[in-house]
C-alpha positions in Angstrom: 43.6 -103.3 -21.1 44.3 -104.9 -24.5 47.9 -106.0 -25.5 48.6 -106.2 -29.2 49.7 -109.6 -30.4 52.9 -110.3 -32.3 54.0 -113.1 -34.6 57.1 -114.2 -32.7 59.7 -113.0 -30.2 62.0 -111.6 -32.8 59.4 -108.9 -33.7 59.9 -107.4 -30.2 63.7 -107.4 -30.2 63.9 -103.8 -31.1 61.4 -102.6 -28.5 63.6 -102.7 -25.4 61.1 -100.7 -23.4 58.5 -103.4 -23.4 58.6 -105.8 -20.4 58.9 -108.8 -22.7 59.4 -111.4 -19.9 56.3 -110.2 -18.1 54.2 -110.3 -21.2 55.5 -113.8 -22.1 54.5 -115.1 -18.7 50.9 -113.9 -18.7 48.5 -116.8 -18.1 46.6 -118.3 -20.9 43.0 -117.2 -20.4 41.3 -120.4 -21.4 40.6 -122.0 -18.0 37.0 -121.3 -16.9 38.2 -121.0 -13.3 40.2 -117.9 -14.4 36.9 -116.0 -14.8 36.6 -115.5 -11.1 39.8 -113.5 -11.0 39.1 -111.4 -14.0 39.6 -107.7 -13.3 36.2 -106.0 -12.8 37.4 -102.3 -12.8 39.6 -100.1 -14.8 38.9 -96.8 -13.1 35.9 -94.5 -13.7 34.7 -94.1 -17.2 34.3 -90.8 -19.0 30.5 -91.2 -19.1 30.1 -89.7 -15.6 32.2 -86.7 -16.6 30.3 -86.2 -19.8 26.9 -86.5 -18.1 28.0 -83.9 -15.5 29.2 -81.4 -18.1 26.1 -81.8 -20.2 23.8 -81.4 -17.2 25.7 -78.3 -16.2 25.5 -76.8 -19.6 21.7 -77.2 -19.8 21.0 -75.8 -16.3 20.1 -72.2 -15.7 19.1 -70.8 -12.3 15.8 -68.9 -12.2 15.6 -65.6 -10.4 12.2 -64.0 -9.6 11.9 -60.3 -10.1 10.4 -58.1 -7.4 7.2 -56.3 -8.3 7.7 -53.2 -10.4 7.4 -49.9 -8.5 5.8 -46.9 -10.2 8.2 -44.0 -10.7 7.4 -41.5 -13.4 3.9 -40.2 -14.1 3.8 -37.3 -16.6 0.4 -36.1 -17.8 -1.1 -33.1 -19.5 -1.6 -30.0 -17.4 -5.3 -30.2 -17.7 -5.6 -33.6 -16.1 -7.0 -33.8 -12.6 -6.3 -36.5 -10.0 -4.7 -39.7 -11.2 -3.3 -40.1 -14.7 -5.7 -41.1 -17.5 -3.1 -43.7 -18.4 -4.0 -46.0 -15.6 -2.0 -49.1 -14.3 -3.3 -52.0 -12.3 -1.4 -52.8 -9.1 1.8 -54.5 -9.9 2.6 -58.0 -8.8 5.9 -60.0 -8.7 5.3 -61.4 -12.2 7.5 -59.1 -14.1 4.6 -57.3 -15.8 3.1 -53.8 -15.9 -0.5 -53.6 -17.1 -2.2 -50.5 -18.5 -5.6 -49.2 -19.6 -6.7 -45.8 -20.8 -9.8 -44.0 -22.0 -9.1 -40.6 -23.5 -11.0 -37.8 -25.3 -9.7 -34.6 -26.9 -12.4 -32.2 -28.3 -11.7 -30.9 -31.8 -12.1 -27.2 -30.6 -9.1 -27.5 -28.2 -6.1 -25.4 -29.1 -2.5 -26.2 -28.2 0.1 -29.0 -28.5 -0.8 -32.7 -28.6 -1.5 -34.3 -25.3 1.2 -36.5 -23.9 1.4 -39.1 -21.1 4.6 -40.9 -20.0 4.8 -43.5 -17.2 7.5 -45.9 -16.1 8.1 -48.6 -13.4 11.3 -50.0 -12.0 12.5 -53.3 -10.5 15.8 -54.2 -8.9 16.9 -57.9 -8.6 19.9 -58.9 -6.5 21.6 -62.2 -7.3 23.1 -64.6 -4.8 26.9 -64.2 -4.2 29.3 -65.8 -6.6 31.0 -68.8 -5.0 34.1 -68.4 -7.2 35.5 -65.7 -9.4 34.5 -66.0 -13.0 31.6 -64.7 -15.1 27.9 -64.2 -14.5 25.9 -65.2 -17.6 22.2 -64.1 -17.8 19.3 -64.2 -20.3 15.7 -62.9 -20.4 12.9 -62.0 -22.8 11.3 -58.6 -23.2 7.7 -58.7 -24.4 4.9 -56.1 -25.0 1.3 -56.1 -26.2 -1.0 -53.3 -26.9 -4.8 -53.7 -27.4 -6.0 -50.4 -28.8 -9.0 -48.7 -30.3 -9.7 -45.2 -31.4 -10.3 -42.5 -33.9 -8.0 -39.4 -33.7 -6.0 -37.0 -35.7 -2.9 -38.2 -33.8 -2.6 -41.3 -31.6 0.7 -43.1 -31.0 1.7 -45.5 -28.2 5.2 -46.7 -27.5 6.7 -49.1 -25.0 10.4 -49.4 -23.8 12.6 -51.3 -21.5 15.9 -50.0 -19.9 18.4 -52.4 -18.4 21.5 -52.3 -16.3 23.8 -54.8 -14.5 26.7 -54.5 -12.0 29.0 -57.1 -10.6 28.5 -56.1 -7.0 25.5 -54.2 -5.6 27.6 -53.1 -2.6 29.9 -51.1 -4.8 27.6 -49.7 -7.6 24.0 -49.3 -8.7 22.8 -50.9 -11.9 20.6 -47.7 -12.4 23.8 -45.7 -12.9 25.8 -47.8 -15.4 26.9 -46.2 -18.7 24.1 -46.4 -21.3 21.3 -47.2 -18.9 19.3 -44.1 -20.1 19.1 -45.7 -23.6 16.5 -48.5 -23.8 17.8 -51.9 -24.7 14.5 -52.5 -26.4 11.5 -50.5 -27.8 9.2 -53.5 -28.3 6.4 -51.4 -29.8 7.1 -48.0 -31.3 4.5 -45.5 -32.5 1.6 -47.9 -32.6 -1.5 -46.1 -33.9 -4.8 -46.4 -31.9 -7.0 -47.7 -34.7 -10.1 -49.9 -34.6 -9.3 -53.4 -33.2 -5.6 -52.8 -33.1 -3.7 -55.7 -31.4 0.1 -55.4 -31.6 2.7 -57.6 -29.9 6.5 -58.0 -30.0 9.1 -60.0 -28.1 12.9 -60.1 -28.0 15.5 -62.2 -26.2 18.6 -60.7 -24.6 21.7 -62.5 -23.4 24.9 -61.2 -21.8 27.6 -61.7 -19.2 29.8 -59.7 -16.7 33.0 -60.6 -14.8 32.5 -61.2 -11.1 34.7 -61.9 -8.1 34.2 -64.5 -5.4 31.7 -63.2 -2.8 30.3 -60.4 -4.9 26.5 -60.0 -5.3 25.5 -58.9 -8.8 22.4 -56.8 -9.4 20.1 -56.1 -12.3 17.8 -53.1 -12.9 14.8 -53.0 -15.2 12.6 -50.0 -16.1 9.4 -50.5 -18.1 8.0 -47.4 -19.8 4.9 -46.5 -21.8 4.4 -43.3 -23.7 1.2 -42.0 -25.4 0.8 -39.0 -27.7 -2.7 -38.0 -28.6 -4.7 -35.3 -30.3 -8.2 -34.5 -31.6 -10.4 -37.6 -31.1 -10.8 -40.5 -28.8 -8.6 -43.4 -27.8 -8.9 -46.5 -25.7 -6.2 -48.8 -24.4 -8.0 -52.1 -23.4 -7.2 -54.7 -20.7 -4.5 -57.0 -22.0 -2.1 -54.1 -22.8 1.1 -54.8 -20.9 4.9 -55.0 -21.0 6.7 -57.8 -19.1 10.0 -59.5 -18.5 10.3 -63.3 -18.5 12.5 -66.3 -19.3 13.7 -67.0 -22.8 11.5 -70.1 -23.3 7.7 -69.7 -23.3 6.2 -69.8 -19.9 5.2 -67.8 -16.9 6.7 -64.3 -16.8 8.5 -62.7 -13.8 11.8 -64.6 -13.8 15.1 -64.2 -15.5 17.8 -66.9 -15.8 21.4 -66.8 -14.7 24.4 -69.0 -14.2 28.0 -68.6 -12.9 31.0 -70.0 -14.8 34.2 -70.3 -12.7 37.3 -68.7 -14.2 39.1 -72.0 -14.0 36.5 -73.6 -16.2 36.5 -70.8 -18.7 40.3 -71.1 -19.0 40.0 -74.8 -19.5 37.3 -74.5 -22.2 39.4 -72.0 -24.1 42.1 -74.6 -24.4 40.1 -77.8 -25.1 40.7 -77.5 -28.9 44.4 -77.2 -28.5 46.3 -80.3 -29.8 48.2 -82.4 -27.4 52.0 -82.3 -28.1 54.9 -84.1 -26.6 
């Protein structure tokens, strides 16, 4: 604690609230022996608070997505057995991988041939310790490695997403707007020679939660192919996946809870202090 010096006693005459006698009797700090009795603590500094806040702001919890499950498999009526738009077995890495080898003779009559497949994954988050908001973020990416010569050949990818505050009360597959994709990473890519197309997009959002509720997120990855008169190949390496916002391994999304009390405090930090 530092006490401002004054020129003489008369300068303090009008400051009756100051303990003048006490200040006047403070020892003169010139004796080396006094160093042993110097105060060593003035309470905790703000550094620890600042470090804690900065660490909390940087930290996001990773959540691993369960392996996607195949749902829709629409194919032309003439197909036999499994779809010509084939998918490798899914793994818990947030990805769906596809290959295809298609041929449509020029003498065939009728509408263009169409394939449509999708896969779903549901992730349940740990219960919220306090009421507040759940913040989340993830990246949607897609790549198509194509080849072909056809009168018509278009491939598109899509991702649908839904989130609810408590999986015990509602399904993220039924939220308003779930039927509309949040992203169409690649739209109408033509199957031409040595075609390699890729796209990526980051999404962030939040939802209010109550203490004890377990939020849930639903993802659906889709691929559609429209083809006529010619041949088309979709090579290995063609896939759509969900992953963290920063470059790295796919299969995880990131989340964090912010207590309501902290959000209220942050909203008032820039307010001036008044008497």
